[in-house]
Gaussian input, Z-matrix of N, CA and C with variables (Angstrom, degrees):
# hf/3-21g

backbone

0 1
 N
 C     1     B1
 C     2     B2     1     A1
 N     3     B3     2     A2     1     D1
 C     4     B4     3     A3     2     D2
 C     5     B5     4     A4     3     D3
 N     6     B6     5     A5     4     D4
 C     7     B7     6     A6     5     D5
 C     8     B8     7     A7     6     D6
 N     9     B9     8     A8     7     D7
 C    10    B10     9     A9     8     D8
 C    11    B11    10    A10     9     D9
 N    12    B12    11    A11    10    D10
 C    13    B13    12    A12    11    D11
 C    14    B14    13    A13    12    D12
 N    15    B15    14    A14    13    D13
 C    16    B16    15    A15    14    D14
 C    17    B17    16    A16    15    D15
 N    18    B18    17    A17    16    D16
 C    19    B19    18    A18    17    D17
 C    20    B20    19    A19    18    D18
 N    21    B21    20    A20    19    D19
 C    22    B22    21    A21    20    D20
 C    23    B23    22    A22    21    D21
 N    24    B24    23    A23    22    D22
 C    25    B25    24    A24    23    D23
 C    26    B26    25    A25    24    D24
 N    27    B27    26    A26    25    D25
 C    28    B28    27    A27    26    D26
 C    29    B29    28    A28    27    D27
 N    30    B30    29    A29    28    D28
 C    31    B31    30    A30    29    D29
 C    32    B32    31    A31    30    D30
 N    33    B33    32    A32    31    D31
 C    34    B34    33    A33    32    D32
 C    35    B35    34    A34    33    D33
 N    36    B36    35    A35    34    D34
 C    37    B37    36    A36    35    D35
 C    38    B38    37    A37    36    D36
 N    39    B39    38    A38    37    D37
 C    40    B40    39    A39    38    D38
 C    41    B41    40    A40    39    D39
 N    42    B42    41    A41    40    D40
 C    43    B43    42    A42    41    D41
 C    44    B44    43    A43    42    D42
 N    45    B45    44    A44    43    D43
 C    46    B46    45    A45    44    D44
 C    47    B47    46    A46    45    D45
 N    48    B48    47    A47    46    D46
 C    49    B49    48    A48    47    D47
 C    50    B50    49    A49    48    D48
 N    51    B51    50    A50    49    D49
 C    52    B52    51    A51    50    D50
 C    53    B53    52    A52    51    D51
 N    54    B54    53    A53    52    D52
 C    55    B55    54    A54    53    D53
 C    56    B56    55    A55    54    D54
 N    57    B57    56    A56    55    D55
 C    58    B58    57    A57    56    D56
 C    59    B59    58    A58    57    D57
 N    60    B60    59    A59    58    D58
 C    61    B61    60    A60    59    D59
 C    62    B62    61    A61    60    D60
 N    63    B63    62    A62    61    D61
 C    64    B64    63    A63    62    D62
 C    65    B65    64    A64    63    D63
 N    66    B66    65    A65    64    D64
 C    67    B67    66    A66    65    D65
 C    68    B68    67    A67    66    D66
 N    69    B69    68    A68    67    D67
 C    70    B70    69    A69    68    D68
 C    71    B71    70    A70    69    D69
 N    72    B72    71    A71    70    D70
 C    73    B73    72    A72    71    D71
 C    74    B74    73    A73    72    D72
 N    75    B75    74    A74    73    D73
 C    76    B76    75    A75    74    D74
 C    77    B77    76    A76    75    D75
 N    78    B78    77    A77    76    D76
 C    79    B79    78    A78    77    D77
 C    80    B80    79    A79    78    D78
 N    81    B81    80    A80    79    D79
 C    82    B82    81    A81    80    D80
 C    83    B83    82    A82    81    D81
 N    84    B84    83    A83    82    D82
 C    85    B85    84    A84    83    D83
 C    86    B86    85    A85    84    D84
 N    87    B87    86    A86    85    D85
 C    88    B88    87    A87    86    D86
 C    89    B89    88    A88    87    D87
 N    90    B90    89    A89    88    D88
 C    91    B91    90    A90    89    D89
 C    92    B92    91    A91    90    D90
 N    93    B93    92    A92    91    D91
 C    94    B94    93    A93    92    D92
 C    95    B95    94    A94    93    D93
 N    96    B96    95    A95    94    D94
 C    97    B97    96    A96    95    D95
 C    98    B98    97    A97    96    D96
 N    99    B99    98    A98    97    D97
 C   100   B100    99    A99    98    D98
 C   101   B101   100   A100    99    D99
 N   102   B102   101   A101   100   D100
 C   103   B103   102   A102   101   D101
 C   104   B104   103   A103   102   D102
 N   105   B105   104   A104   103   D103
 C   106   B106   105   A105   104   D104
 C   107   B107   106   A106   105   D105
 N   108   B108   107   A107   106   D106
 C   109   B109   108   A108   107   D107
 C   110   B110   109   A109   108   D108
 N   111   B111   110   A110   109   D109
 C   112   B112   111   A111   110   D110
 C   113   B113   112   A112   111   D111
 N   114   B114   113   A113   112   D112
 C   115   B115   114   A114   113   D113
 C   116   B116   115   A115   114   D114
 N   117   B117   116   A116   115   D115
 C   118   B118   117   A117   116   D116
 C   119   B119   118   A118   117   D117
 N   120   B120   119   A119   118   D118
 C   121   B121   120   A120   119   D119
 C   122   B122   121   A121   120   D120
 N   123   B123   122   A122   121   D121
 C   124   B124   123   A123   122   D122
 C   125   B125   124   A124   123   D123
 N   126   B126   125   A125   124   D124
 C   127   B127   126   A126   125   D125
 C   128   B128   127   A127   126   D126
 N   129   B129   128   A128   127   D127
 C   130   B130   129   A129   128   D128
 C   131   B131   130   A130   129   D129
 N   132   B132   131   A131   130   D130
 C   133   B133   132   A132   131   D131
 C   134   B134   133   A133   132   D132
 N   135   B135   134   A134   133   D133
 C   136   B136   135   A135   134   D134
 C   137   B137   136   A136   135   D135
 N   138   B138   137   A137   136   D136
 C   139   B139   138   A138   137   D137
 C   140   B140   139   A139   138   D138
 N   141   B141   140   A140   139   D139
 C   142   B142   141   A141   140   D140
 C   143   B143   142   A142   141   D141
 N   144   B144   143   A143   142   D142
 C   145   B145   144   A144   143   D143
 C   146   B146   145   A145   144   D144
 N   147   B147   146   A146   145   D145
 C   148   B148   147   A147   146   D146
 C   149   B149   148   A148   147   D147
 N   150   B150   149   A149   148   D148
 C   151   B151   150   A150   149   D149
 C   152   B152   151   A151   150   D150
 N   153   B153   152   A152   151   D151
 C   154   B154   153   A153   152   D152
 C   155   B155   154   A154   153   D153
 N   156   B156   155   A155   154   D154
 C   157   B157   156   A156   155   D155
 C   158   B158   157   A157   156   D156
 N   159   B159   158   A158   157   D157
 C   160   B160   159   A159   158   D158
 C   161   B161   160   A160   159   D159
 N   162   B162   161   A161   160   D160
 C   163   B163   162   A162   161   D161
 C   164   B164   163   A163   162   D162
 N   165   B165   164   A164   163   D163
 C   166   B166   165   A165   164   D164
 C   167   B167   166   A166   165   D165
 N   168   B168   167   A167   166   D166
 C   169   B169   168   A168   167   D167
 C   170   B170   169   A169   168   D168
 N   171   B171   170   A170   169   D169
 C   172   B172   171   A171   170   D170
 C   173   B173   172   A172   171   D171
 N   174   B174   173   A173   172   D172
 C   175   B175   174   A174   173   D173
 C   176   B176   175   A175   174   D174
 N   177   B177   176   A176   175   D175
 C   178   B178   177   A177   176   D176
 C   179   B179   178   A178   177   D177
 N   180   B180   179   A179   178   D178
 C   181   B181   180   A180   179   D179
 C   182   B182   181   A181   180   D180
 N   183   B183   182   A182   181   D181
 C   184   B184   183   A183   182   D182
 C   185   B185   184   A184   183   D183
 N   186   B186   185   A185   184   D184
 C   187   B187   186   A186   185   D185
 C   188   B188   187   A187   186   D186
 N   189   B189   188   A188   187   D187
 C   190   B190   189   A189   188   D188
 C   191   B191   190   A190   189   D189
 N   192   B192   191   A191   190   D190
 C   193   B193   192   A192   191   D191
 C   194   B194   193   A193   192   D192
 N   195   B195   194   A194   193   D193
 C   196   B196   195   A195   194   D194
 C   197   B197   196   A196   195   D195
 N   198   B198   197   A197   196   D196
 C   199   B199   198   A198   197   D197
 C   200   B200   199   A199   198   D198
 N   201   B201   200   A200   199   D199
 C   202   B202   201   A201   200   D200
 C   203   B203   202   A202   201   D201
 N   204   B204   203   A203   202   D202
 C   205   B205   204   A204   203   D203
 C   206   B206   205   A205   204   D204
 N   207   B207   206   A206   205   D205
 C   208   B208   207   A207   206   D206
 C   209   B209   208   A208   207   D207
 N   210   B210   209   A209   208   D208
 C   211   B211   210   A210   209   D209
 C   212   B212   211   A211   210   D210
 N   213   B213   212   A212   211   D211
 C   214   B214   213   A213   212   D212
 C   215   B215   214   A214   213   D213
 N   216   B216   215   A215   214   D214
 C   217   B217   216   A216   215   D215
 C   218   B218   217   A217   216   D216
 N   219   B219   218   A218   217   D217
 C   220   B220   219   A219   218   D218
 C   221   B221   220   A220   219   D219
 N   222   B222   221   A221   220   D220
 C   223   B223   222   A222   221   D221
 C   224   B224   223   A223   222   D222
 N   225   B225   224   A224   223   D223
 C   226   B226   225   A225   224   D224
 C   227   B227   226   A226   225   D225
 N   228   B228   227   A227   226   D226
 C   229   B229   228   A228   227   D227
 C   230   B230   229   A229   228   D228
 N   231   B231   230   A230   229   D229
 C   232   B232   231   A231   230   D230
 C   233   B233   232   A232   231   D231
 N   234   B234   233   A233   232   D232
 C   235   B235   234   A234   233   D233
 C   236   B236   235   A235   234   D234
 N   237   B237   236   A236   235   D235
 C   238   B238   237   A237   236   D236
 C   239   B239   238   A238   237   D237
 N   240   B240   239   A239   238   D238
 C   241   B241   240   A240   239   D239
 C   242   B242   241   A241   240   D240
 N   243   B243   242   A242   241   D241
 C   244   B244   243   A243   242   D242
 C   245   B245   244   A244   243   D243
 N   246   B246   245   A245   244   D244
 C   247   B247   246   A246   245   D245
 C   248   B248   247   A247   246   D246
 N   249   B249   248   A248   247   D247
 C   250   B250   249   A249   248   D248
 C   251   B251   250   A250   249   D249
 N   252   B252   251   A251   250   D250
 C   253   B253   252   A252   251   D251
 C   254   B254   253   A253   252   D252
 N   255   B255   254   A254   253   D253
 C   256   B256   255   A255   254   D254
 C   257   B257   256   A256   255   D255
 N   258   B258   257   A257   256   D256
 C   259   B259   258   A258   257   D257
 C   260   B260   259   A259   258   D258
 N   261   B261   260   A260   259   D259
 C   262   B262   261   A261   260   D260
 C   263   B263   262   A262   261   D261
 N   264   B264   263   A263   262   D262
 C   265   B265   264   A264   263   D263
 C   266   B266   265   A265   264   D264
 N   267   B267   266   A266   265   D265
 C   268   B268   267   A267   266   D266
 C   269   B269   268   A268   267   D267
 N   270   B270   269   A269   268   D268
 C   271   B271   270   A270   269   D269
 C   272   B272   271   A271   270   D270
 N   273   B273   272   A272   271   D271
 C   274   B274   273   A273   272   D272
 C   275   B275   274   A274   273   D273
 N   276   B276   275   A275   274   D274
 C   277   B277   276   A276   275   D275
 C   278   B278   277   A277   276   D276
 N   279   B279   278   A278   277   D277
 C   280   B280   279   A279   278   D278
 C   281   B281   280   A280   279   D279
 N   282   B282   281   A281   280   D280
 C   283   B283   282   A282   281   D281
 C   284   B284   283   A283   282   D282
 N   285   B285   284   A284   283   D283
 C   286   B286   285   A285   284   D284
 C   287   B287   286   A286   285   D285
 N   288   B288   287   A287   286   D286
 C   289   B289   288   A288   287   D287
 C   290   B290   289   A289   288   D288
 N   291   B291   290   A290   289   D289
 C   292   B292   291   A291   290   D290
 C   293   B293   292   A292   291   D291
 N   294   B294   293   A293   292   D292
 C   295   B295   294   A294   293   D293
 C   296   B296   295   A295   294   D294
 N   297   B297   296   A296   295   D295
 C   298   B298   297   A297   296   D296
 C   299   B299   298   A298   297   D297
 N   300   B300   299   A299   298   D298
 C   301   B301   300   A300   299   D299
 C   302   B302   301   A301   300   D300
 N   303   B303   302   A302   301   D301
 C   304   B304   303   A303   302   D302
 C   305   B305   304   A304   303   D303
 N   306   B306   305   A305   304   D304
 C   307   B307   306   A306   305   D305
 C   308   B308   307   A307   306   D306
 N   309   B309   308   A308   307   D307
 C   310   B310   309   A309   308   D308
 C   311   B311   310   A310   309   D309

   B1=1.4560
   B2=1.5694
   B3=1.2838
   B4=1.4601
   B5=1.5292
   B6=1.3480
   B7=1.4765
   B8=1.5148
   B9=1.3515
   B10=1.4034
   B11=1.5100
   B12=1.3198
   B13=1.4297
   B14=1.5381
   B15=1.3626
   B16=1.4388
   B17=1.5889
   B18=1.2772
   B19=1.4777
   B20=1.5655
   B21=1.3736
   B22=1.5014
   B23=1.5087
   B24=1.2919
   B25=1.4519
   B26=1.5911
   B27=1.3076
   B28=1.4958
   B29=1.5392
   B30=1.3868
   B31=1.4619
   B32=1.4562
   B33=1.2885
   B34=1.5526
   B35=1.4961
   B36=1.3066
   B37=1.4778
   B38=1.6417
   B39=1.2896
   B40=1.3759
   B41=1.5174
   B42=1.2892
   B43=1.4041
   B44=1.5249
   B45=1.3931
   B46=1.5101
   B47=1.6924
   B48=1.2446
   B49=1.4820
   B50=1.4692
   B51=1.3830
   B52=1.4014
   B53=1.4899
   B54=1.3344
   B55=1.4924
   B56=1.4879
   B57=1.2909
   B58=1.4718
   B59=1.6093
   B60=1.2269
   B61=1.4759
   B62=1.4996
   B63=1.2960
   B64=1.5102
   B65=1.5241
   B66=1.3079
   B67=1.5628
   B68=1.5172
   B69=1.3151
   B70=1.3802
   B71=1.5436
   B72=1.3501
   B73=1.4472
   B74=1.5229
   B75=1.3161
   B76=1.5633
   B77=1.4123
   B78=1.3225
   B79=1.5205
   B80=1.4844
   B81=1.3730
   B82=1.3637
   B83=1.5961
   B84=1.3850
   B85=1.4616
   B86=1.4719
   B87=1.3638
   B88=1.4566
   B89=1.5306
   B90=1.4389
   B91=1.3959
   B92=1.5479
   B93=1.4036
   B94=1.3667
   B95=1.4812
   B96=1.3656
   B97=1.4707
   B98=1.5269
   B99=1.3960
   B100=1.5426
   B101=1.5486
   B102=1.2501
   B103=1.4999
   B104=1.4783
   B105=1.2568
   B106=1.5960
   B107=1.5624
   B108=1.3367
   B109=1.4705
   B110=1.4966
   B111=1.2836
   B112=1.4840
   B113=1.5398
   B114=1.2748
   B115=1.4281
   B116=1.5915
   B117=1.2913
   B118=1.4739
   B119=1.5476
   B120=1.2862
   B121=1.4306
   B122=1.4918
   B123=1.3458
   B124=1.4698
   B125=1.4631
   B126=1.3161
   B127=1.5860
   B128=1.5012
   B129=1.4000
   B130=1.4085
   B131=1.5344
   B132=1.3084
   B133=1.4086
   B134=1.4964
   B135=1.3141
   B136=1.4978
   B137=1.5552
   B138=1.3686
   B139=1.3432
   B140=1.5751
   B141=1.3234
   B142=1.4332
   B143=1.5619
   B144=1.2244
   B145=1.4191
   B146=1.5264
   B147=1.3340
   B148=1.4449
   B149=1.4737
   B150=1.4036
   B151=1.4202
   B152=1.5182
   B153=1.2706
   B154=1.4308
   B155=1.4650
   B156=1.2843
   B157=1.5102
   B158=1.5368
   B159=1.3606
   B160=1.4728
   B161=1.5240
   B162=1.3066
   B163=1.4241
   B164=1.6043
   B165=1.2866
   B166=1.4561
   B167=1.4715
   B168=1.3206
   B169=1.4161
   B170=1.4869
   B171=1.4342
   B172=1.5225
   B173=1.5623
   B174=1.3993
   B175=1.4528
   B176=1.5184
   B177=1.3188
   B178=1.4880
   B179=1.5054
   B180=1.2805
   B181=1.4752
   B182=1.4377
   B183=1.3028
   B184=1.4457
   B185=1.5798
   B186=1.3141
   B187=1.4478
   B188=1.5032
   B189=1.3063
   B190=1.5271
   B191=1.4487
   B192=1.3732
   B193=1.4335
   B194=1.4505
   B195=1.3503
   B196=1.4500
   B197=1.5251
   B198=1.3759
   B199=1.4979
   B200=1.4646
   B201=1.3280
   B202=1.4149
   B203=1.6280
   B204=1.3650
   B205=1.4421
   B206=1.4865
   B207=1.3039
   B208=1.4972
   B209=1.5830
   B210=1.2405
   B211=1.4549
   B212=1.4981
   B213=1.2599
   B214=1.4341
   B215=1.5030
   B216=1.2913
   B217=1.4964
   B218=1.4947
   B219=1.3092
   B220=1.4492
   B221=1.5038
   B222=1.2266
   B223=1.4460
   B224=1.4728
   B225=1.3434
   B226=1.3503
   B227=1.5094
   B228=1.3301
   B229=1.4974
   B230=1.5900
   B231=1.3938
   B232=1.4281
   B233=1.5432
   B234=1.2876
   B235=1.4555
   B236=1.5201
   B237=1.3436
   B238=1.4563
   B239=1.5608
   B240=1.2905
   B241=1.5378
   B242=1.4521
   B243=1.3288
   B244=1.4957
   B245=1.5310
   B246=1.3401
   B247=1.5380
   B248=1.5311
   B249=1.2823
   B250=1.4604
   B251=1.5206
   B252=1.3630
   B253=1.4918
   B254=1.5158
   B255=1.2616
   B256=1.5728
   B257=1.5150
   B258=1.2430
   B259=1.4561
   B260=1.4693
   B261=1.3715
   B262=1.4567
   B263=1.5019
   B264=1.3589
   B265=1.4513
   B266=1.5140
   B267=1.3268
   B268=1.3810
   B269=1.5757
   B270=1.2401
   B271=1.4256
   B272=1.5481
   B273=1.3855
   B274=1.3807
   B275=1.4786
   B276=1.4021
   B277=1.3432
   B278=1.5763
   B279=1.3636
   B280=1.4902
   B281=1.4851
   B282=1.3867
   B283=1.4283
   B284=1.5214
   B285=1.3405
   B286=1.5004
   B287=1.5481
   B288=1.3708
   B289=1.4934
   B290=1.6298
   B291=1.3126
   B292=1.4413
   B293=1.5500
   B294=1.3095
   B295=1.4279
   B296=1.5031
   B297=1.3392
   B298=1.4227
   B299=1.4783
   B300=1.3105
   B301=1.5125
   B302=1.4935
   B303=1.3617
   B304=1.5179
   B305=1.4694
   B306=1.2465
   B307=1.5256
   B308=1.4702
   B309=1.3021
   B310=1.5213
   B311=1.5104
   A1=106.03
   A2=113.41
   A3=119.82
   A4=110.78
   A5=118.06
   A6=121.74
   A7=110.52
   A8=116.84
   A9=117.99
   A10=114.75
   A11=116.28
   A12=120.27
   A13=108.61
   A14=119.97
   A15=116.56
   A16=108.63
   A17=120.80
   A18=119.26
   A19=112.51
   A20=114.28
   A21=118.10
   A22=107.96
   A23=116.74
   A24=119.02
   A25=111.94
   A26=115.05
   A27=120.00
   A28=109.04
   A29=114.58
   A30=115.64
   A31=115.60
   A32=116.98
   A33=121.93
   A34=109.05
   A35=117.76
   A36=124.38
   A37=102.29
   A38=118.60
   A39=121.59
   A40=110.74
   A41=120.30
   A42=126.19
   A43=108.95
   A44=116.02
   A45=124.16
   A46=104.64
   A47=113.92
   A48=115.75
   A49=113.11
   A50=122.61
   A51=126.94
   A52=110.83
   A53=115.49
   A54=119.27
   A55=116.34
   A56=116.03
   A57=119.43
   A58=107.44
   A59=118.38
   A60=120.93
   A61=108.58
   A62=118.69
   A63=124.23
   A64=111.61
   A65=118.79
   A66=121.40
   A67=110.04
   A68=121.86
   A69=121.91
   A70=113.06
   A71=116.77
   A72=123.13
   A73=106.88
   A74=120.08
   A75=119.31
   A76=114.38
   A77=116.51
   A78=121.14
   A79=111.00
   A80=115.12
   A81=119.85
   A82=109.77
   A83=116.79
   A84=117.30
   A85=110.49
   A86=118.93
   A87=119.29
   A88=113.14
   A89=113.82
   A90=116.06
   A91=113.92
   A92=119.55
   A93=123.11
   A94=114.96
   A95=118.36
   A96=123.59
   A97=107.22
   A98=113.87
   A99=119.55
   A100=104.61
   A101=114.53
   A102=121.67
   A103=106.11
   A104=116.28
   A105=117.81
   A106=105.12
   A107=107.91
   A108=115.52
   A109=113.08
   A110=117.08
   A111=122.62
   A112=107.93
   A113=121.60
   A114=120.07
   A115=112.68
   A116=117.75
   A117=122.65
   A118=104.22
   A119=113.79
   A120=122.21
   A121=109.14
   A122=117.48
   A123=121.87
   A124=112.14
   A125=113.53
   A126=119.55
   A127=103.25
   A128=113.13
   A129=122.94
   A130=108.66
   A131=121.63
   A132=127.19
   A133=107.05
   A134=116.22
   A135=122.03
   A136=107.44
   A137=112.49
   A138=120.30
   A139=118.07
   A140=114.11
   A141=120.01
   A142=109.77
   A143=119.69
   A144=129.66
   A145=114.76
   A146=118.58
   A147=122.70
   A148=111.30
   A149=116.95
   A150=115.30
   A151=109.29
   A152=119.10
   A153=129.93
   A154=111.23
   A155=118.94
   A156=122.96
   A157=103.89
   A158=111.18
   A159=118.97
   A160=106.41
   A161=111.86
   A162=120.19
   A163=112.75
   A164=116.10
   A165=122.22
   A166=107.19
   A167=121.28
   A168=125.88
   A169=114.05
   A170=113.05
   A171=117.62
   A172=102.01
   A173=112.88
   A174=116.55
   A175=116.81
   A176=112.51
   A177=120.06
   A178=105.52
   A179=117.31
   A180=122.21
   A181=108.99
   A182=120.17
   A183=125.30
   A184=110.93
   A185=117.68
   A186=119.62
   A187=108.10
   A188=119.81
   A189=119.99
   A190=115.30
   A191=117.51
   A192=122.14
   A193=116.99
   A194=117.35
   A195=118.90
   A196=113.88
   A197=112.18
   A198=116.89
   A199=112.47
   A200=113.19
   A201=118.27
   A202=103.85
   A203=111.44
   A204=116.37
   A205=110.94
   A206=114.52
   A207=122.07
   A208=106.60
   A209=117.84
   A210=119.92
   A211=110.30
   A212=119.48
   A213=124.71
   A214=119.86
   A215=119.83
   A216=121.64
   A217=101.39
   A218=112.50
   A219=123.02
   A220=115.40
   A221=119.26
   A222=125.30
   A223=112.30
   A224=119.88
   A225=123.27
   A226=108.76
   A227=111.15
   A228=115.55
   A229=114.33
   A230=111.37
   A231=117.63
   A232=106.19
   A233=118.71
   A234=123.12
   A235=110.90
   A236=118.09
   A237=127.10
   A238=102.53
   A239=114.16
   A240=119.00
   A241=111.30
   A242=121.22
   A243=119.87
   A244=112.95
   A245=116.15
   A246=120.39
   A247=111.02
   A248=119.19
   A249=122.03
   A250=110.69
   A251=113.92
   A252=116.00
   A253=104.90
   A254=113.06
   A255=123.29
   A256=111.63
   A257=119.47
   A258=125.05
   A259=115.82
   A260=110.02
   A261=113.72
   A262=108.65
   A263=116.78
   A264=120.69
   A265=111.34
   A266=121.20
   A267=123.45
   A268=109.83
   A269=118.36
   A270=121.80
   A271=112.05
   A272=118.67
   A273=120.01
   A274=117.82
   A275=117.94
   A276=121.61
   A277=112.46
   A278=114.71
   A279=122.57
   A280=106.35
   A281=114.12
   A282=120.09
   A283=109.10
   A284=114.71
   A285=117.99
   A286=107.47
   A287=112.49
   A288=120.13
   A289=100.62
   A290=114.42
   A291=119.71
   A292=108.84
   A293=115.88
   A294=120.85
   A295=108.49
   A296=116.09
   A297=125.13
   A298=114.62
   A299=114.49
   A300=120.78
   A301=110.66
   A302=116.37
   A303=117.59
   A304=112.18
   A305=119.36
   A306=123.21
   A307=110.50
   A308=120.09
   A309=124.14
   A310=109.35
   D1=-51.00
   D2=-178.33
   D3=-61.54
   D4=-40.65
   D5=177.20
   D6=-62.07
   D7=-39.82
   D8=177.57
   D9=-65.01
   D10=-39.29
   D11=-178.69
   D12=-70.25
   D13=-42.08
   D14=-178.70
   D15=-70.11
   D16=-38.15
   D17=177.82
   D18=-62.35
   D19=-35.96
   D20=177.37
   D21=-67.54
   D22=-45.24
   D23=-178.79
   D24=-62.71
   D25=-34.34
   D26=-178.44
   D27=-72.32
   D28=-39.79
   D29=175.34
   D30=-64.31
   D31=-41.02
   D32=179.72
   D33=-65.77
   D34=-39.44
   D35=-175.58
   D36=-67.58
   D37=-49.24
   D38=-175.97
   D39=-63.04
   D40=-38.54
   D41=177.56
   D42=-61.96
   D43=-45.59
   D44=-175.30
   D45=-64.07
   D46=-45.95
   D47=-177.67
   D48=-68.93
   D49=-38.98
   D50=175.42
   D51=-67.91
   D52=-39.36
   D53=179.34
   D54=-67.30
   D55=-22.84
   D56=-176.75
   D57=-81.35
   D58=-13.78
   D59=173.95
   D60=61.17
   D61=34.05
   D62=175.20
   D63=66.74
   D64=13.06
   D65=177.90
   D66=-59.83
   D67=-36.29
   D68=-177.57
   D69=-70.30
   D70=-41.53
   D71=-179.27
   D72=-75.17
   D73=-34.82
   D74=176.74
   D75=-61.29
   D76=-40.60
   D77=-179.88
   D78=-62.30
   D79=-43.03
   D80=-174.47
   D81=-74.67
   D82=-35.91
   D83=-178.93
   D84=-73.73
   D85=-25.03
   D86=-178.64
   D87=-65.86
   D88=-33.40
   D89=-179.00
   D90=-70.96
   D91=-22.69
   D92=178.50
   D93=-103.17
   D94=1.55
   D95=177.27
   D96=-68.98
   D97=137.38
   D98=177.34
   D99=-82.81
   D100=128.92
   D101=174.82
   D102=-91.88
   D103=141.38
   D104=178.96
   D105=-70.54
   D106=141.70
   D107=-179.49
   D108=-73.76
   D109=133.55
   D110=172.45
   D111=-80.86
   D112=101.02
   D113=-173.46
   D114=-100.18
   D115=143.44
   D116=-177.57
   D117=-120.81
   D118=121.77
   D119=179.08
   D120=-73.30
   D121=123.72
   D122=-177.90
   D123=-134.24
   D124=159.95
   D125=160.25
   D126=-112.77
   D127=121.50
   D128=179.68
   D129=-97.44
   D130=122.31
   D131=176.56
   D132=-106.44
   D133=128.30
   D134=-177.43
   D135=-100.99
   D136=169.26
   D137=-177.65
   D138=-62.18
   D139=-15.97
   D140=177.51
   D141=-98.92
   D142=19.02
   D143=179.22
   D144=65.46
   D145=14.78
   D146=170.50
   D147=-79.55
   D148=145.49
   D149=179.80
   D150=-131.21
   D151=151.95
   D152=178.46
   D153=-127.82
   D154=142.88
   D155=173.50
   D156=-117.56
   D157=128.74
   D158=-179.92
   D159=-171.36
   D160=-167.52
   D161=-179.05
   D162=-116.42
   D163=143.42
   D164=-177.26
   D165=-130.31
   D166=159.90
   D167=178.88
   D168=-94.85
   D169=-16.53
   D170=-178.21
   D171=-155.45
   D172=154.54
   D173=176.78
   D174=-88.80
   D175=3.09
   D176=175.67
   D177=-125.36
   D178=-157.77
   D179=175.24
   D180=-65.03
   D181=131.23
   D182=178.56
   D183=-61.56
   D184=133.53
   D185=-177.10
   D186=-73.67
   D187=-47.06
   D188=-173.86
   D189=-80.78
   D190=-48.79
   D191=-175.03
   D192=-104.68
   D193=-13.38
   D194=176.33
   D195=-73.06
   D196=148.14
   D197=175.79
   D198=-129.40
   D199=144.30
   D200=179.83
   D201=-120.34
   D202=126.65
   D203=-177.14
   D204=-104.44
   D205=163.92
   D206=-179.90
   D207=-58.55
   D208=129.67
   D209=177.41
   D210=105.54
   D211=-4.00
   D212=174.80
   D213=95.40
   D214=-0.22
   D215=-177.14
   D216=-84.97
   D217=158.86
   D218=177.01
   D219=-141.02
   D220=172.52
   D221=177.26
   D222=-134.79
   D223=116.98
   D224=173.53
   D225=-128.80
   D226=161.56
   D227=-175.40
   D228=-109.13
   D229=148.23
   D230=179.62
   D231=-110.53
   D232=133.47
   D233=-173.78
   D234=-117.40
   D235=157.05
   D236=172.42
   D237=-84.73
   D238=174.19
   D239=-177.47
   D240=-66.77
   D241=-14.22
   D242=177.33
   D243=-96.69
   D244=6.61
   D245=174.69
   D246=85.56
   D247=15.41
   D248=172.80
   D249=-89.48
   D250=135.76
   D251=-177.30
   D252=-72.86
   D253=134.65
   D254=177.52
   D255=-119.44
   D256=-10.08
   D257=178.15
   D258=-177.06
   D259=178.83
   D260=173.25
   D261=-142.47
   D262=159.14
   D263=-175.68
   D264=-141.25
   D265=156.54
   D266=175.23
   D267=-94.18
   D268=117.02
   D269=-173.35
   D270=-63.88
   D271=-25.76
   D272=172.37
   D273=-59.13
   D274=-22.81
   D275=-176.66
   D276=-97.01
   D277=-0.32
   D278=179.39
   D279=-75.45
   D280=130.14
   D281=172.72
   D282=-88.98
   D283=-54.33
   D284=173.67
   D285=-156.87
   D286=168.79
   D287=-178.83
   D288=-126.06
   D289=129.93
   D290=170.42
   D291=-107.76
   D292=128.06
   D293=177.31
   D294=-79.70
   D295=129.08
   D296=176.04
   D297=-107.05
   D298=123.95
   D299=173.05
   D300=-60.30
   D301=145.33
   D302=178.10
   D303=-67.83
   D304=-20.50
   D305=179.06
   D306=-67.81
   D307=-29.06
   D308=-170.69
   D309=-77.89

């Protein structure tokens, strides 16, 4: 009797999982999937006239990874062309950012 009950439960569960066509697992995995970064090549000029060339994900404070701390300081990341973090900078010290075309 128990064997019959377990096998019926297994068959119903299997039909449910197959019938869902992985829609449950796809919606969960979409949330954790890493999206490729959209990088913008820029020259960042700071208030002390130092300049850095690199890639950023936004021209302002980053929405997802950027941090603003009490007192006005912030943390943003500088990337290489492959999307690897190569540094960080304080947006409060940025004078301006100049967008650089890839052809230059």
